[in-house]
GUGU-638380 format. One record per residue: residue in one letter; x, y, z of N, C-alpha, C in turn. Coordinates in steps of 0.001 Angstrom, whole numbers, plus 500000, padded with zeros to 6 digits. Example, Ala and Ser with C-alpha at 12.3 -4.5 7.8 and 13.67 -1.06 7.14 Angstrom:
BEGIN
   type      n_X      n_Y      n_Z     ca_X     ca_Y     ca_Z      c_X      c_Y      c_Z
      a   513190   494310   507800   512300   495500   507800   513200   496700   507800
      s   512850   497750   507080   513670   498940   507140   512900   500030   507870
% end
This chain:
BEGIN
   type      n_X      n_Y      n_Z     ca_X     ca_Y     ca_Z      c_X      c_Y      c_Z
      x   788083   592211   601880   788938   591032   601715   790389   591495   601692
      x   791277   590795   602387   792701   591186   602402   793283   591077   601023
      x   794386   591872   600721   794952   591834   599413   795378   590470   598962
      x   796051   589664   599897   796511   588374   599524   795370   587473   599114
      x   794286   587533   599912   793074   586695   599633   792433   587131   598334
      x   792372   588455   598099   791795   588901   596835   792587   588425   595646
      x   793919   588463   595776   794815   588012   594708   794617   586544   594458
      x   794414   585732   595536   794188   584300   595313   792904   584021   594639
      x   791879   584783   595078   790543   584633   594426   790549   584934   592997
      x   791257   586091   592647   791371   586485   591268   792150   585467   590428
      x   793200   584967   591040   794033   583883   590364   793137   582655   590104
      x   792364   582268   591094   791512   581105   590939   790523   581278   589764
      x   789939   582506   589659   789004   582714   588544   789681   582607   587173
      x   790996   582918   587183   791634   582925   585861   792240   581523   585495
      x   792196   580572   586404   792738   579284   586162   791610   578338   585712
      x   791875   577546   584696   790845   576634   584239   791160   576099   582880
      x   790270   575383   582282   790519   574716   581011   790451   575781   579889
      x   791197   575503   578825   791310   576367   577663   789876   576433   577078
      x   789478   577744   576772   788152   577851   576110   788062   577272   574687
      x   789194   577110   574054   789233   576583   572766   790629   575943   572514
      x   790748   574976   571704   792025   574306   571505   792943   575246   570764
      x   794132   575453   571320   795123   576351   570662   796493   575600   570656
      x   797189   575745   569568   798512   575109   569462   799548   576212   569162
      x   800453   576437   570082   801465   577452   569898   802548   576981   568857
      x   802761   577761   567879   803810   577410   566881   803615   576134   566208
      x   802347   575635   566228   802070   574346   565600   802635   573135   566389
      x   803103   573376   567639   803772   572293   568392   803230   572079   569747
      x   802875   573159   570470   802511   573027   571933   801008   573292   572023
      x   800238   572159   572226   798769   572302   572406   798453   572624   573836
      x   797789   573758   574043   797445   574234   575410   796279   573395   575920
      x   796409   572838   577164   795442   571933   577742   794675   572594   578903
      x   795445   573137   579874   794824   573619   581055   795647   574783   581638
      x   794989   575909   581959   795653   577057   582582   795861   576687   584032
      x   797092   576640   584546   797328   576213   585876   797781   577361   586853
      x   798080   578524   586291   798428   579669   587104   798359   580919   586271
      x   798195   582067   586991   798153   583399   586285   798638   584421   587238
      x   799371   585394   586707   799867   586478   587550   800200   587680   586706
      x   800947   588596   587348   801269   589874   586660   802114   589666   585404
      x   802968   588636   585429   803918   588421   584333   803313   587597   583191
      x   802072   587089   583378   801537   586230   582294   800796   585056   582880
      x   800708   583997   582118   799935   582796   582473   800818   581580   582266
      x   800558   580587   583071   801237   579266   582937   800229   578217   582597
      x   800479   577444   581485   799584   576462   581004   800269   575070   580994
      x   799484   574077   581337   799890   572702   581022   799614   572423   579588
      x   800632   571959   578864   800454   571789   577457   801095   570453   576970
      x   800797   570079   575791   801311   568828   575192   802244   569150   574054
      x   803499   568675   574236   804521   568798   573076   804168   567767   572077
      x   803579   568165   570921   803167   567287   569886   804292   566593   569167
      x   805456   567221   569232   806603   566649   568487   807246   565542   569337
      x   807422   565777   570620   808104   564842   571489   807115   564050   572341
      x   805812   564255   572187   804754   563526   572924   805043   563481   574433
      x   805081   564666   575011   805264   564762   576453   804591   565990   576974
      x   804209   565976   578227   803592   567133   578826   804621   568202   579221
      x   804308   569416   579027   805227   570499   579394   804451   571666   580059
      x   805129   572547   580636   804527   573784   581143   804943   574932   580290
      x   803980   575766   579911   804224   576896   578989   803828   578213   579686
      x   804899   579127   579787   804564   580407   580361   804442   581375   579197
      x   803223   582097   579148   802966   583011   578059   802901   584402   578650
      x   803637   585368   578084   803568   586724   578553   802207   587338   578181
      x   801791   588317   579023   800603   589027   578773   800726   589857   577510
      x   799640   590058   576793   799726   590721   575552   800040   592257   575656
      x   799912   592760   576914   800255   594151   577120   801725   594418   577361
      x   802500   593323   577328   803971   593468   577535   804610   594251   576327
      x   805456   595087   576540   806132   595889   575467   807194   594989   574815
      x   807648   595546   573651   808647   594713   572883   809928   594487   573620
      x   810435   595535   574319   811687   595362   575068   811567   594275   576136
      x   810394   594221   576807   810149   593158   577832   810183   591805   577158
      x   809605   591672   575971   809594   590374   575302   810999   589929   574925
      x   811775   590853   574448   813167   590506   574148   813937   590100   575329
      x   813789   590768   576488   814516   590421   577685   813961   589098   578180
      x   812673   588830   578009   812041   587528   578423   812720   586425   577694
      x   812902   586563   576367   813544   585538   575592   815015   585334   575972
      x   815645   586476   576224   817047   586428   576639   817253   585743   577967
      x   816401   585985   578926   816444   585418   580262   816098   583906   580141
      x   815196   583537   579261   814851   582159   579013   816045   581357   578546
      x   816785   581966   577620   817981   581272   577152   819001   581139   578247
      x   819172   582143   579081   820112   582010   580209   819676   580940   581213
      x   818420   580951   581490   817856   579943   582423   818031   578549   581893
      x   817930   578361   580554   818132   577040   579919   819544   576572   580115
      x   820448   577385   580419   821855   576992   580600   822071   576406   581961
      x   821094   576526   582889   821254   575985   584247   820752   574567   584257
      x   821640   573605   584370   821278   572177   584426   821454   571742   585878
      x   820425   571494   586540   820463   571073   587936   819179   570363   588333
      x   819303   569307   589137   818114   568539   589525   817099   569284   590310
      x   817474   570457   590894   816542   571234   591733   816085   572530   590994
      x   816287   572538   589663   815818   573672   588847   814798   573090   587787
      x   813710   573845   587689   812761   573477   586621   813444   573786   585261
      x   813633   572751   584459   814355   572904   583230   813577   573668   582158
      x   814304   574602   581509   813727   575363   580375   814055   574627   579090
      x   813013   574261   578293   813208   573518   577018   813313   574443   575776
      x   812537   575464   575777   812335   576209   574529   811799   577572   574835
      x   811943   578490   573855   811266   579823   573907   810955   580192   572456
      x   809973   581071   572377   809576   581463   571017   808541   582511   570957
      x   808031   582765   569781   806931   583770   569543   805842   583062   568756
      x   804621   583359   569061   803486   582957   568266   802514   584188   568147
      x   802673   584871   567047   801912   586123   566842   802393   587135   567879
      x   801434   587645   568654   801799   588653   569710   802346   588070   571041
      x   802317   586747   571135   802626   586057   572384   804069   585564   572403
      x   804782   585940   573396   806071   585357   573665   805870   584330   574735
      x   806579   583186   574508   806354   582035   575427   807684   581362   575807
      x   807598   580634   576940   808738   579808   577377   808219   578492   577699
      x   808914   577402   577252   808466   576032   577539   809422   575438   578594
      x   808729   574869   579632   809520   574389   580737   809083   572920   581067
      x   809885   572278   581875   809524   570949   582415   808220   571093   583196
      x   807331   570101   582997   806107   570062   583831   806365   569230   585082
      x   806282   569868   586185   806476   569192   587507   805222   568872   588142
      x   804958   567596   588394   803731   567176   589141   804006   567283   590607
      x   803269   568082   591322   803484   568247   592739   802748   569488   593274
      x   803187   569964   594441   802592   571088   595058   803691   572175   595306
      x   803227   573450   595283   804147   574564   595610   804258   574542   597109
      x   805310   575175   597609   805483   575427   599064   804368   576281   599595
      x   803859   577196   598753   802756   578042   599234   801508   577138   599554
      x   801240   576129   598624   800157   575297   598927   800382   574258   600073
      x   801662   573805   600208   801933   572928   601309   801736   573602   602669
      x   802230   574819   602799   802072   575541   604064   800586   575844   604338
      x   799836   576170   603278   798402   576511   603472   797621   575245   603924
      x   798077   574039   603456   797370   572826   603836   797907   572287   605235
      x   799154   572403   605511   799755   571712   606666   800197   572647   607744
      x   800308   573892   607511   800793   574791   608544   802332   574680   608657
      x   802893   574907   609803   804366   574874   609991   804911   573498   609673
      x   806032   573407   608957   806663   572169   608643   807648   571787   609694
      x   807937   570495   609851   808935   570093   610865   810338   570676   610459
      x   811203   570790   611487   812521   571394   611224   813378   570615   610223
      x   813346   569296   610315   814156   568487   609384   813674   568622   607956
      x   812365   568714   607790   811785   568830   606444   812163   570245   605863
      x   812027   571213   606743   812370   572616   606252   813849   572687   605852
      x   814701   572102   606680   816157   572135   606387   816465   571469   605049
      x   815767   570342   604764   816028   569688   603524   815523   570425   602262
      x   814368   571065   602438   813794   571891   601327   814711   573139   601055
      x   815117   573728   602120   815974   574926   601966   817293   574519   601309
      x   817851   573372   601734   819113   572889   601147   819029   572636   599663
      x   817862   572152   599228   817650   571848   597763   817504   573159   596981
      x   816734   574088   597567   816588   575353   596845   817861   576110   596839
      x   818669   576009   597866   820001   576712   597966   820895   576122   596945
      x   820862   574772   596706   821730   574186   595709   821338   574666   594306
      x   820049   574847   594024   819609   575457   592744   820150   576811   592588
      x   820012   577626   593646   820466   579046   593575   821979   579143   593396
      x   822757   578310   594113   824163   578296   593894   824563   577974   592543
      x   823881   576992   591924   824173   576635   590498   823870   577801   589564
      x   822753   578519   589851   822346   579629   589011   823348   580806   589197
      x   823764   581086   590417   824687   582167   590653   826023   581896   590010
      x   826444   580646   590060   827660   580198   589350   827600   580475   587844
      x   826372   580413   587325   826165   580670   585862   825842   582133   585623
      x   825909   583013   586643   825647   584348   586419   824189   584790   586401
      x   823338   583942   586913   821908   584186   586851   821384   584476   588257
      x   820719   585576   588515   820084   585881   589784   818627   585718   589584
      x   817928   584948   590535   816584   584611   590339   815653   585794   590491
      x   815810   586604   591568   815071   587842   591753   813632   587662   592315
      x   813121   586488   592395   811744   586270   592878   811600   584919   593564
      x   812513   584671   594536   812487   583408   595307   811310   583575   596313
      x   810359   582703   596251   809167   582756   597119   808514   581322   597141
      x   807640   581045   598123   807047   579672   598165   806290   579293   596884
      x   805681   580285   596275   804884   579936   595046   805823   579514   593862
      x   807069   579851   593971   808005   579447   592888   808858   578264   593180
      x   808537   577503   594259   809206   576226   594543   808151   575170   594556
      x   808417   574178   593751   807428   573048   593564   808160   571756   594161
      x   807376   571021   594999   807888   569779   595518   807195   568653   594722
      x   807994   567826   593999   807347   566792   593154   806985   565595   593972
      x   806468   564536   593300   805967   563379   594004   807037   562572   594650
      x   808321   562780   594268   809445   562027   594915   810054   562889   596030
      x   809441   564030   596397   809941   564826   597507   811091   565705   597090
      x   811315   565939   595811   812361   566876   595390   811814   568255   595138
      x   812571   569233   595720   812143   570663   595517   812766   571213   594325
      x   811973   571895   593480   812448   572473   592248   812109   573930   592187
      x   813062   574778   591875   812863   576199   591779   812496   576580   590309
      x   811462   577408   590220   810976   577759   588898   811075   579236   588686
      x   810678   579710   587436   810613   581134   587128   811983   581881   587256
      x   813069   581258   586773   814326   581966   586799   814303   583111   585865
      x   814742   584274   586371   814957   585438   585515   813785   586210   585117
      x   812542   585787   585516   811357   586444   585025   811310   587843   585583
      x   811541   587987   586893   811530   589320   587556   812661   590153   587016
      x   813808   589535   586747   814949   590247   586272   814614   590802   584828
      x   813931   590025   583989   813547   590465   582676   812610   591599   582776
      x   811657   591555   583697   810711   592591   583896   811372   593845   584332
      x   812439   593722   585082   813043   594924   585698   813717   595816   584616
      x   814430   595179   583735   815005   595885   582575   816063   596899   583043
      x   816037   598058   582388   817079   599068   582612   816636   600126   583647
      x   815402   600003   584073   814843   600983   585079   815367   600584   586412
      x   816510   601119   586881   817127   600600   588096   816257   600839   589362
      x   815387   601845   589336   814603   602111   590523   813222   601501   590430
      x   812948   600710   589424   811671   600045   589300   811601   598777   590191
      x   810598   598734   591044   810474   597567   591995   809628   596525   591372
      x   810280   595461   590868   809550   594346   590289   809839   593084   591119
      x   808841   592285   591347   809017   591087   592186   807888   591028   593104
      x   807990   590210   594174   806929   590088   595172   807417   590780   596393
      x   806758   591887   596764   807211   592774   597914   807454   591961   599192
      x   806672   590993   599452   806753   590289   600720   808102   589503   600791
      x   808718   589242   599715   809991   588436   599705   811200   589173   599167
      x   811006   590480   599019   812102   591268   598297   813118   591750   599325
      x   814368   591869   598908   815468   592303   599836   815439   593853   599933
      x   816012   594397   601020   815964   595864   601252   816751   596624   600142
      x   817819   596065   599716   818617   596848   598685   817833   596978   597395
      x   816919   596092   597135   816134   596180   595913   815002   597264   596102
      x   814552   597366   597355   813583   598378   597651   814211   599781   597423
      x   815501   599869   597738   816289   601117   597607   816684   601376   596121
      x   816402   600415   595240   816671   600615   593851   818026   600113   593409
      x   818735   599410   594300   820017   598855   593926   819893   597566   593147
      x   820871   597213   592307   820796   595996   591448   820732   594765   592309
      x   819984   593710   591887   819976   592470   592617   821282   591712   592564
      x   821554   590919   593573   822794   590091   593655   822455   588703   594213
      x   823457   587924   594336   823261   586539   594971   822772   586740   596373
      x   823264   587734   597101   822787   587977   598461   821293   588389   598522
      x   820832   589009   597458   819305   589282   597395   818567   588032   597415
      x   818999   586981   596716   818323   585717   596675   818480   585040   598032
      x   819576   585168   598729   819760   584632   600056   818743   585209   601011
      x   818518   586483   600950   817550   587151   601821   816177   586565   601533
      x   815782   586406   600286   814450   585902   599940   814320   584431   600425
      x   815384   583652   600275   815325   582226   600745   815165   582206   602182
      x   815823   583111   602995   815601   583172   604468   814169   583403   604796
      x   813521   584289   604070   812059   584557   604344   811219   583295   604073
      x   811597   582559   603016   810901   581304   602724   811099   580297   603882
      x   812322   580182   604377   812624   579342   605525   811782   579751   606676
      x   811731   581056   606993   810933   581569   608092   809430   581079   607944
      x   808928   581271   606738   807524   580900   606476   807252   579434   606706
      x   808243   578558   606246   808019   577109   606403   808015   576738   607908
      x   808893   577351   608680   808950   577031   610094   807834   577643   610933
      x   807438   578849   610551   806351   579540   611304   804953   579205   610818
      x   804806   578718   609618   803491   578435   609065   802761   579679   608510
      x   803426   580806   608490   802873   582010   607908   804013   582977   607544
      x   803831   583886   606622   804921   584781   606251   805262   585702   607432
      x   806515   586277   607304   806957   587222   608375   806071   588447   608208
      x   805650   588937   609326   804781   590171   609368   803591   590033   608445
      x   802922   588915   608496   801806   588600   607589   800669   589642   607709
      x   800553   590277   608886   799458   591168   609123   799667   592554   608533
      x   800873   592850   608079   801212   594219   607598   800872   594392   606042
      x   800394   595559   605770   800161   595926   604318   801538   596197   603652
      x   801542   596232   602348   802765   596367   601596   803565   597553   602004
      x   802982   598723   602121   803734   599983   602415   804411   599857   603766
      x   803623   599375   604813   804265   599192   606141   805319   598113   606152
      x   805081   597102   605400   806094   595968   605334   807400   596471   604704
      x   807352   597215   603694   808578   597713   603028   809277   598691   603978
      x   808535   599528   604655   809162   600500   605535   809839   599728   606745
      x   809186   598734   607296   809772   597925   608373   811045   597252   607877
      x   811010   596770   606653   812210   596085   606122   813430   596955   606003
      x   813186   598244   605778   814258   599228   605667   814709   599746   607044
      x   813794   599809   607987   814070   600526   609231   814055   599604   610439
      x   813341   598485   610388   813195   597619   611591   814270   596528   611623
      x   814070   595697   612686   814990   594570   612900   814366   593365   612124
      x   815213   592283   611888   814701   591124   611287   813650   590471   612168
      x   812589   589866   611623   811527   589243   612473   812077   588063   613280
      x   811579   587954   614518   812004   586916   615403   811139   585646   615144
      x   811789   584552   614804   811039   583290   614475   810519   582698   615807
      x   811195   582911   616924   810770   582306   618176   809526   582935   618741
      x   809136   584085   618314   807869   584701   618756   806735   584158   617855
      x   807042   583522   616762   806039   582971   615858   805722   581483   616050
      x   806736   580746   616596   806539   579336   616822   807330   578871   618047
      x   806627   578238   618910   807225   577735   620134   808194   576570   619786
      x   809314   576501   620442   810136   575335   620344   811262   575461   619239
      x   811344   576619   618565   812353   576767   617554   813693   577078   618277
      x   814764   576355   617940   816000   576601   618595   816486   578073   618434
      x   817099   578606   619511   817623   579960   619429   818648   580140   618304
      x   819452   579072   618042   820453   579147   617004   819850   579314   615659
      x   818655   578644   615435   817980   578726   614166   817488   580151   613928
      x   816977   580794   615017   816563   582128   614952   817698   583083   614594
      x   818875   582851   615156   820058   583673   614830   820507   583449   613375
      x   820477   582245   612894   820887   581972   611530   819988   582708   610534
      x   818679   582625   610730   817740   583329   609857   817906   584851   609972
      x   818111   585356   611229   818349   586819   611381   819542   587307   610635
      x   820630   586491   610664   821793   586842   609905   821580   586940   608397
      x   820818   585939   607867   820474   585916   606431   819551   587053   606075
      x   818874   587634   607065   817923   588723   606847   818599   590069   607216
      x   819885   590087   607268   820567   591431   607594   820252   592436   606480
      x   820116   593665   606955   819782   594734   605924   820911   594935   604932
      x   822150   594869   605439   823276   595050   604613   823641   593693   603935
      x   823704   593562   602624   823978   592304   601924   825356   591690   602417
      x   826290   592570   602723   827647   592033   603109   827617   591320   604440
      x   826571   591561   605266   826418   590912   606555   825765   589589   606506
      x   825153   589213   605315   824513   587970   605150   825501   586882   604840
      x   825000   585646   604737   825867   584548   604269   826392   584750   602907
      x   827547   584238   602665   828263   584432   601317   827538   583755   600210
      x   826797   582709   600519   826090   581913   599478   824831   581344   600059
      x   823924   580929   599184   822760   580263   599668   823060   578873   600329
      x   824091   578293   599775   824495   576915   600369   824993   577109   601786
      x   825753   578087   602052   826298   578330   603424   825167   578644   604426
      x   824194   579365   603927   822987   579642   604793   822231   578355   605059
      x   822098   577509   604046   821357   576227   604212   822047   575353   605201
      x   823406   575230   605127   824147   574427   606020   824092   574917   607408
      x   824119   576218   607633   824050   576761   608979   822668   576497   609551
      x   821592   576638   608747   820238   576365   609256   820042   574845   609579
      x   820594   573984   608759   820485   572620   609068   821154   572221   610350
      x   822396   572800   610627   823064   572482   611818   822329   573082   613003
      x   821592   574191   612874   820887   574795   613951   819627   574018   614288
      x   819009   573452   613297   817739   572762   613507   817947   571313   614106
      x   818857   570597   613462   819228   569293   613931   818101   568453   614402
      x   817105   568302   613469   815939   567457   613843   815698   566560   612679
      x   815120   565336   613026   814563   564438   612090   815502   563689   611257
      x   815042   562847   610326   815812   561986   609459   816005   562768   608174
      x   817305   563095   607791   817513   563931   606619   817152   563163   605333
      x   816936   561907   605389   816635   561157   604154   815120   560906   603950
      x   814278   561376   604947   812833   561222   604877   812284   562011   603657
      x   811421   561381   602769   810829   562114   601677   809961   563258   602215
      x   809889   564307   601381   809088   565470   601746   807607   565133   601869
      x   807013   565460   602936   805624   565236   603179   805141   563815   603371
      x   806063   562801   603254   805688   561454   603355   805801   561003   604851
      x   804754   560368   605344   804829   559920   606736   805800   558746   606911
      x   806285   558635   608073   807185   557494   608378   806363   556239   608274
      x   806988   555234   607657   806362   553935   607609   806400   553258   608977
      x   805234   552613   609380   805190   551978   610647   806011   550711   610583
      x   806902   550599   611513   807788   549407   611594   807247   548434   612655
      x   807164   547165   612239   806748   546101   613161   807849   545781   614086
      x   807674   545934   615368   808679   545639   616368   808673   544134   616665
      x   809844   543493   616795   809886   542145   617127   809332   541803   618529
      x   808636   540741   618635   808077   540338   619971   809196   539970   620885
      x   809149   540322   622122   810108   539935   623068   809467   539262   624278
      x   810089   538241   624694   809588   537587   625897   810400   537989   627006
      x   809766   538397   628117   810430   538938   629314   810395   537906   630384
      x   811525   537728   631093   811592   536827   632222   812172   537625   633448
      x   811704   537267   634634   812272   537902   635776   813721   537532   635981
      x   814575   538465   636325   815950   538165   636568   816100   537290   637823
      x   817210   536622   637976   817491   535857   639193   817314   536705   640395
      x   817078   536139   641586   816866   536787   642799   818031   537665   643192
      x   819281   537196   643070   820412   537931   643463   820493   539195   642596
      x   820228   539151   641298   820271   540295   640444   819245   541287   640859
      x   818069   540829   641277   817005   541720   641657   817374   542503   642867
      x   817946   541823   643875   818375   542545   645070   819428   543548   644809
      x   820384   543212   643951   821435   544206   643577   820852   545416   642853
      x   819907   545169   641963   819304   546333   641228   818523   547216   642205
      x   817830   546565   643147   817058   547407   644121   818026   548263   645001
      x   819157   547640   645346   820117   548404   646162   820661   549543   645436
      x   820934   549459   644113   821430   550522   643329   820397   551676   643227
      x   819078   551283   643105   818059   552267   642964   817945   553052   644295
      x   817973   552347   645436   817881   552996   646728   819059   553989   646902
      x   820248   553629   646566   821419   554577   646622   821208   555792   645798
      x   820708   555589   644512   820483   556699   643643   819453   557648   644184
      x   818369   557120   644699   817314   557993   645239   817837   558719   646423
      x   818624   558166   647289   819215   558829   648428   820127   559981   647948
      x   820914   559823   646952   821781   560887   646461   820895   562007   645889
      x   819849   561675   645137   818989   562742   644580   818327   563551   645701
      x   817788   562875   646760   817241   563581   647841   818126   564499   648547
      x   819404   564016   648748   820428   564829   649404   820695   566095   648662
      x   820889   565962   647326   821203   567189   646530   820052   568139   646495
      x   818795   567582   646445   817657   568478   646377   817543   569319   647679
      x   817797   568675   648785   817768   569411   650097   818925   570370   650170
      x   820075   570015   649594   821254   570907   649637   820960   572148   648809
      x   820347   571978   647669   820054   573136   646783   818992   574030   647504
      x   818056   573419   648241   817025   574249   648884   817647   575018   649999
      x   818707   574518   650686   819300   575369   651718   820207   576442   651169
      x   820849   576121   650003   821821   577087   649491   821219   578217   648583
      x   820075   577862   647816   819630   578803   646877   818500   579638   647442
      x   817815   580373   646511   816642   581188   646899   817013   582539   647235
      x   817284   582883   648488   817689   584208   648876   818934   584188   649656
      x   819662   585324   649672   820875   585415   650386   820560   585954   651796
      x   821625   586228   652530   821473   586595   653948   820679   587873   654152
      x   820660   588710   653120   819974   590058   653201   818528   589931   652566
      x   818135   588762   652125   816802   588633   651602   816681   588925   650140
      x   817787   589151   649392   817692   589449   648000   817752   588177   647188
      x   817176   588185   646031   817259   586955   645209   818688   586515   644951
      x   818893   585182   644974   820341   584671   644803   820721   584819   643346
      x   822062   584846   643158   822514   584973   641749   822116   583846   640890
      x   821628   582726   641423   821272   581563   640631   819837   581667   640155
      x   819080   582710   640491   817707   582803   640068   817718   582876   638522
      x   816725   582241   637857   816756   582039   636414   816394   583422   635793
      x   817081   583766   634766   816748   584958   633975   816259   584545   632576
      x   815472   585399   631957   814862   585141   630643   815277   586112   629640
      x   814967   585832   628379   815264   586785   627331   813985   587400   626832
      x   814007   588703   626662   812798   589462   626241   812452   589184   624852
      x   811204   588718   624576   810833   588433   623190   810617   589725   622389
      x   810698   589602   621101   810466   590732   620138   808993   590875   619870
      x   808417   592024   620322   807033   592181   620123   806682   593424   619168
      x   807767   593968   618596   807563   595176   617749   806826   594752   616507
      x   805805   595528   616118   805008   595185   614945   803666   594418   615287
      x   803605   593885   616529   802418   593175   616969   801343   594102   617510
      x   800065   593620   617465   799047   594391   618070   799242   594413   619600
      x   798807   595547   620256   799163   595788   621625   798667   594610   622569
      x   797490   594093   622311   797021   593036   623163   797829   591792   622969
      x   798114   591454   621737   798941   590259   621426   800355   590413   622064
      x   800917   591626   621934   802212   591851   622532   802281   591779   623980
      x   801221   592333   624641   801165   592307   626112   801061   590877   626626
      x   800157   590123   625935   799997   588696   626354   801270   587888   626156
      x   802035   588153   625073   803282   587457   624877   804292   587798   625929
      x   804356   589081   626339   805293   589463   627368   804945   588873   628761
      x   803598   588786   629056   803181   588215   630340   803460   586760   630338
      x   803244   586028   629207   803574   584607   629130   805095   584397   629277
      x   805877   585285   628848   807314   585220   629004   807774   585417   630426
      x   806924   586041   631247   807358   586193   632650   807273   587602   633207
      x   806926   588608   632405   806795   589946   632877   805525   590124   633703
      x   805524   591152   634552   804420   591435   635452   803243   591863   634645
      x   802018   591578   635196   800754   591925   634484   800060   592968   635379
      x   799388   593972   634749   799252   594229   633307   800562   594885   632743
      x   800722   594831   631446   801865   595502   630789   801420   596916   630389
      x   801932   598026   630944   801529   599346   630617   801902   599701   629202
      x   801139   600572   628546   801499   601110   627247   801099   602613   627097
      x   801714   603241   626129   801346   604631   625791   801509   604846   624332
      x   800776   605782   623777   800860   606127   622377   801996   607123   622175
      x   802817   606816   621184   803904   607683   620748   803446   608521   619565
      x   803049   609776   619763   802454   610567   618628   803392   610766   617465
      x   804706   610583   617681   805667   610849   616597   805870   609564   615747
      x   805359   608417   616218   805655   607147   615543   804695   606954   614369
      x   805063   606083   613433   804223   605756   612309   804110   604279   612223
      x   803011   603811   611697   802780   602348   611569   801309   602053   611683
      x   800947   600838   611749   799604   600385   611867   799054   600769   613215
      x   797856   601404   613261   797359   601882   614560   797313   600860   615614
      x   797789   601180   616850   797772   600358   618007   798766   599215   617939
      x   799705   599280   616918   800768   598259   616822   801995   598798   617621
      x   802772   597880   618127   803983   598235   618938   805095   598771   618065
      x   805579   599974   618319   806703   600517   617590   807993   600484   618393
      x   807862   600341   619716   808997   600335   620578   808696   599596   621847
      x   809655   598929   622459   809432   598153   623686   810561   598403   624644
      x   810166   598319   625989   811186   598373   627072   810905   597239   628039
      x   811871   596364   628268   813240   596335   627598   813218   595905   626210
      x   814263   596121   625441   814356   595756   624055   814463   594288   623883
      x   814056   593771   622705   814118   592388   622437   815531   591848   622608
      x   815648   590671   623248   816931   590050   623411   817569   590333   624768
      x   817072   591418   625502   817677   591714   626749   817203   590771   627852
      x   818057   590505   628804   817761   589603   629910   816865   590226   630931
      x   815949   589478   631504   815145   589983   632619   814775   588850   633574
      x   814316   589213   634771   813926   588218   635745   812363   588201   635795
      x   811862   587057   636123   810345   586955   636206   809792   587920   637124
      x   808723   588620   636751   808071   589589   637618   808527   591011   637322
      x   809527   591199   636398   809990   592569   636050   808848   593242   635296
      x   809020   594573   635243   808003   595450   634499   808523   595596   633044
      x   807504   595638   632164   807772   595997   630728   806873   597137   630344
      x   807156   597796   629273   806373   598916   628798   806339   598906   627248
      x   805177   599284   626659   805023   599257   625240   804706   600702   624785
      x   805215   601052   623545   804844   602302   622915   804246   601999   621623
      x   803099   602600   621335   802227   602260   620210   802195   603390   619142
      x   801841   602929   617933   801623   603829   616869   800273   604492   617062
      x   800110   605779   616764   798809   606483   616988   797722   606079   616001
      x   796484   606333   616344   795395   606094   615500   794520   604890   616010
      x   793241   604936   615860   792424   603864   616278   792152   603855   617790
      x   791294   602898   618219   791025   602773   619557   791778   601562   620108
      x   792769   601851   620937   793677   600813   621440   793157   600116   622691
      x   792017   600581   623229   791439   599970   624404   792069   600493   625659
      x   791553   600179   626821   792040   600725   628056   792938   599850   628872
      x   793056   598620   628504   793892   597641   629313   795362   598080   629301
      x   795963   598256   630467   797349   598471   630591   797777   599905   630193
      x   796808   600793   629981   797220   602105   629541   797982   602848   630642
      x   799018   603591   630246   799814   604332   631219   799869   605758   630755
      x   798956   606568   631307   798888   607990   630952   799863   608793   631842
% end
C-alpha cells in the first residue's frame, strides 16, 4: 500500500466516537474525533459554558514539555489573527498531561477531500480559493505569524463557500529551536526549509502554489515520487509543469505557478496576495462570485417568437453572406499558393512550431507518449544514464529541453535513471 494510502487508512482507524465521555477542564465535552495526525488529535466538542460546538486540538501525550509550551505560545499568537478566512482560535489550556487548543468548528470539507471527490477544479473556483487562503496568509504575515504547513488538508471550505485556513503555527511550534529539524508535510514544504533555513512568508507562498497546482491538476505535483526522491527533486529539479498534468491550462497560469515555486525565495512573489492576483489574471475563467462547489442555477430563458424578415431584408442578407464566402475562399486559395514550401522545397517560415513539454520525472512510456502526442517523431529513443539517480526507468533528462521550440516530426531523446526493466520500446543502444 502506498505511504499516502496507508496514512489515510491509519487516520480513518483513529477517527470515531469517543469511547467514554470526557470533559476537558470541566468545560469542553469531547463528542467525536474528526482527525488524527503526528501533532495530535482534533475533536468536535461542546463548549458547556457558551453552549456551542467547537473544535479541540489535543497534543499527543508523548509531546515533551518544551513543545507544550511552544504549542500554547503559538495558540496565543494565532488567536491574535482576526480574519474571515482564518479558523478562529478561542482558547488554550492544560488538562492533566494534555495540552489543548480550542478553535472555531467549521462545517464543510477540506480541499483534500474536495479534490479526492471531484478531481481537478475549474480555474475560476481555484482562483477564488487561492485568493481567500492568500488573504488569510497576508493577515497572518502582517501579524508576524508564519503558518509553516499550508496544504489542502488544512484548508476547509464551509457551507457558504468560504475557504478557511486552519492549524496556524502548529508546525512552527513543533520545530522549536532545532533549526535543521524538518517538521511539516514534505509534499508541500519549501526548499529552504529542507535545507534547514528558518521559514518565512515566502515559504508559505511556495506551499500555497503547490496547493494551487493540486487544485488545477487534480493530484499533487510529482504524486508518484516517494518522499526522498521528492525532496531531492525539489532541491535540484525544475518546478513541475502544470500543462503536462492538465490539458487546457493557460501558459500564463503555468508561468505564474512556476514563479511562485522558484527555489530561491527572493525570486517568488513578494506576498501571497500578489501571487493570488497574478494567478487570477492568468486563469480568467468563470464567475468570480459563484459559491464554491455550488452548481449554477438553471435560468429560464424567455420565450421568443420568430418571424421571417421582409423579402428585401432577406435578399440583402443573402448578398452579404455570398460576398463574405467569396472573400474567405479567395484568402484560403491565396494562403495555399503562398505557404507550405519555398522555391527550394524547404518548409516555409510560417510552418507552426510547438513547445517541448516537460517530461522529467515521468515514467519512460508515459514520457514518450506525451512527446509523441505533442508532435515528435515516433518512436522516441531512450538510453539509461548510469550516473543518474532517481526512480528506476524515470526520465532524468530530455532532448530537447522543456520549453524549447520544435517542429512537428522532429526527433526527441530521453535519458533514464538506472535500475529495473525499462522495456525495449524506443531503446537507443
